[in-house]
N, C-alpha and C positions, 0 to 999 in steps of 0.2 A: 155664819152663823148656825145656826143649830135650826135647824127645818124652815130653811129660807132658799130659795132656787135659785142657783148661782147666777142667773142673768139679771134674777130681779135686785138681786146685792151690786152685782154689776152697773146696773142702775141707778139704783141709787145713790155712788159712787160719782155716776155721768155725772146726774141730774146736779148736786151737787156742791163739786167743783162748774162747773156752769153758771150758776147762780152765784157764787160768788166771782168770779171770772166777769159776767154779766155789769156784774155790778162797778166794777175798777174801770171796765173800761166804759159803760155812760160816763161816767166819769171826766177820767182826760178826753174824753167825745165832748161834750162840756167844756174842759177848762183850754181843748185845744181851738175850738168855734166862739167861745163868748166873748166879748171885743174886751181886753183889763184893760186898766192906767181910766189917765189923763183927758177929758177929751177925745173923748170916741174910743181909746182906744188902738191899739192893734192887735189885728188875727190875723194865729200864725197860721192856718189852713182859708184868707179869706177870702180864696176861686175856687173849694171843693165842698159840696155834697156831703152834709152831716150823716146822712143813711148811707152816705158808699162805706167811711172811714166807721161809721156803724159796724157795716155787714164786713170791711175788711180784718174787722178788731174783728172781729166773731168766727171769719172762716180762722183766724191762727189762732185763737180759742179752742175752740175745735180741733184743731191738727193739733196742739201742744198738749191739747188732751187726750187725746187714740195714743200722742208717739207717749206721755206717762203710762199710757193702760198697755203698752205691747211693752215694753218694758220692764212691770213688773211683770209682766207673765215671764223672763227667763230669766227671774233666777224665783226656786219656791223657796231659797230660804234667806233671811237679808245679811246673816253672817256672808254669801258668796256676792253679794256686793263692791264688800272691801278689798277682798283678797285680789 
């Protein structure tokens, strides 16, 4: 980007990917911890804590995003990744 420091560009992409993935992680945690079905339903993780699993998903998202940034630094051009 013209006139934008490199670190700010990386930070913007990191925050963008975290924001999108945290929405997904929150929805997945809600699906796993809200009882579904008739008569109270069945909980997938009935004996676990919501915050613990949300934090595990957060760590996974951070690791996956960092790995994506690492892989993007290995290739200077997109054509190299296809060969």
